[in-house]
C-alpha positions as CSV (number, residue, x, y, z in Angstrom):
1,M,-19.9,-47.6,11.3
2,K,-22.8,-46.1,9.2
3,N,-22.7,-43.0,11.5
4,L,-19.0,-42.6,10.9
5,I,-19.4,-42.7,7.2
6,A,-22.3,-40.3,7.3
7,C,-20.3,-37.9,9.4
8,L,-17.3,-38.0,7.0
9,V,-19.6,-37.4,4.0
10,A,-21.3,-34.5,5.7
11,A,-18.0,-33.0,6.7
12,S,-16.5,-33.3,3.3
13,T,-19.6,-31.8,1.7
14,A,-19.5,-28.9,4.1
15,C,-15.9,-28.2,3.3
16,A,-16.4,-28.5,-0.4
17,H,-19.1,-25.8,-0.4
18,A,-17.6,-23.4,2.1
19,P,-17.7,-19.9,0.6
20,G,-14.3,-18.6,-0.6
21,A,-12.6,-21.9,0.3
22,G,-10.6,-24.1,-1.8
23,P,-10.0,-24.0,-5.5
24,A,-13.2,-22.1,-6.4
25,S,-11.6,-18.8,-5.3
26,A,-8.1,-19.5,-6.7
27,P,-9.1,-19.0,-10.4
28,A,-10.5,-15.5,-9.5
29,A,-7.2,-14.6,-7.7
30,D,-5.2,-15.9,-10.6
31,Q,-7.2,-13.9,-13.1
32,D,-6.8,-10.8,-11.0
33,R,-3.0,-11.4,-10.8
34,A,-2.8,-11.8,-14.6
35,A,-4.9,-8.6,-15.1
36,A,-2.7,-6.6,-12.6
37,A,0.4,-7.9,-14.5
38,A,-1.0,-6.8,-17.8
39,L,-1.9,-3.3,-16.4
40,Q,1.6,-3.0,-14.9
41,E,3.1,-3.8,-18.3
42,R,1.0,-1.2,-20.0
43,A,1.9,1.4,-17.3
44,D,5.6,0.5,-17.8
45,A,5.3,1.1,-21.5
46,L,3.6,4.4,-21.0
47,E,6.2,5.5,-18.5
48,E,8.9,4.7,-21.1
49,T,7.0,6.8,-23.7
50,L,6.9,9.7,-21.1
51,S,10.6,9.4,-20.5
52,A,11.3,9.6,-24.3
53,L,9.2,12.7,-24.6
54,G,11.4,14.5,-22.0
55,V,14.6,13.3,-23.5
56,E,14.0,13.8,-27.2
57,S,12.2,17.1,-27.2
58,K,13.5,20.5,-26.4
59,A,9.9,21.8,-26.0
60,P,7.9,18.8,-24.7
61,D,4.4,18.2,-25.8
62,C,2.8,18.9,-22.4
63,S,-0.6,17.9,-23.5
64,R,0.7,14.4,-24.4
65,A,2.9,14.2,-21.3
66,C,0.0,15.1,-19.0
67,G,-2.2,12.6,-20.8
68,L,0.4,9.9,-20.3
69,V,0.7,10.7,-16.6
70,D,-3.1,10.5,-16.2
71,Q,-3.1,7.1,-17.9
72,I,-0.2,5.8,-15.8
73,C,-1.9,6.9,-12.6
74,D,-5.3,5.5,-13.7
75,L,-3.7,2.1,-14.4
76,G,-2.0,2.3,-11.0
77,Q,-5.4,2.9,-9.4
78,R,-6.9,-0.1,-11.2
79,I,-4.0,-2.3,-10.0
80,C,-4.6,-1.1,-6.4
81,T,-8.3,-1.8,-6.7
82,I,-7.5,-5.3,-7.8
83,S,-5.1,-5.6,-4.9
84,G,-7.8,-4.4,-2.5
85,R,-10.0,-7.3,-3.4
86,H,-7.2,-9.8,-2.3
87,V,-6.1,-8.6,1.1
88,G,-3.0,-10.6,2.2
89,D,-1.9,-11.3,-1.4
90,E,1.7,-10.1,-1.3
91,D,2.2,-10.1,-5.1
92,L,-0.7,-7.8,-5.6
93,A,0.2,-5.6,-2.7
94,N,3.7,-5.2,-4.2
95,R,2.2,-4.4,-7.6
96,C,0.0,-1.7,-6.0
97,A,3.0,-0.2,-4.1
98,A,5.0,-0.1,-7.3
99,A,2.1,1.4,-9.2
100,T,1.8,4.2,-6.6
101,V,5.5,5.0,-6.9
102,R,5.3,4.9,-10.7
103,C,2.4,7.4,-10.6
104,Q,4.3,9.8,-8.4
105,R,7.5,9.4,-10.4
106,S,5.6,10.2,-13.6
107,R,3.9,13.2,-12.0
108,D,7.3,14.5,-10.8
109,R,8.9,13.9,-14.2
110,A,6.1,15.8,-16.1
111,A,6.0,18.6,-13.5
112,S,9.7,19.4,-14.2
113,R,8.7,20.6,-17.7
114,C,4.9,20.9,-17.8
115,T,2.0,22.1,-15.7
116,C,-0.4,19.2,-15.5
117,A,-3.8,19.4,-13.7
118,S,-3.8,17.7,-10.3
119,P,-6.0,14.7,-9.9
């Protein structure tokens, strides 16, 4: 009976300290999901600003538009970097895909009226 208890204690200790297992890695993933969500919100707001520039101005401020595109794409890259740290996380993968589309859409929108430097 002592051997059985010793085996159970050893097994539970090994499981509790396995790298990347259990709740110890969950907070990091949750923090990264929250960070990606915040970056996505910021990129959405920048994209709205970019849209307003094209609609409201006869001669758009291309310097500002190109700067917004750069920021949108930078935020998208940061989201994808976070996603890359959590392979298999569908939420983060979807955020990365959406960020990539948002970046291209913003580049296309700006290119219709401005000449922005390529990344």
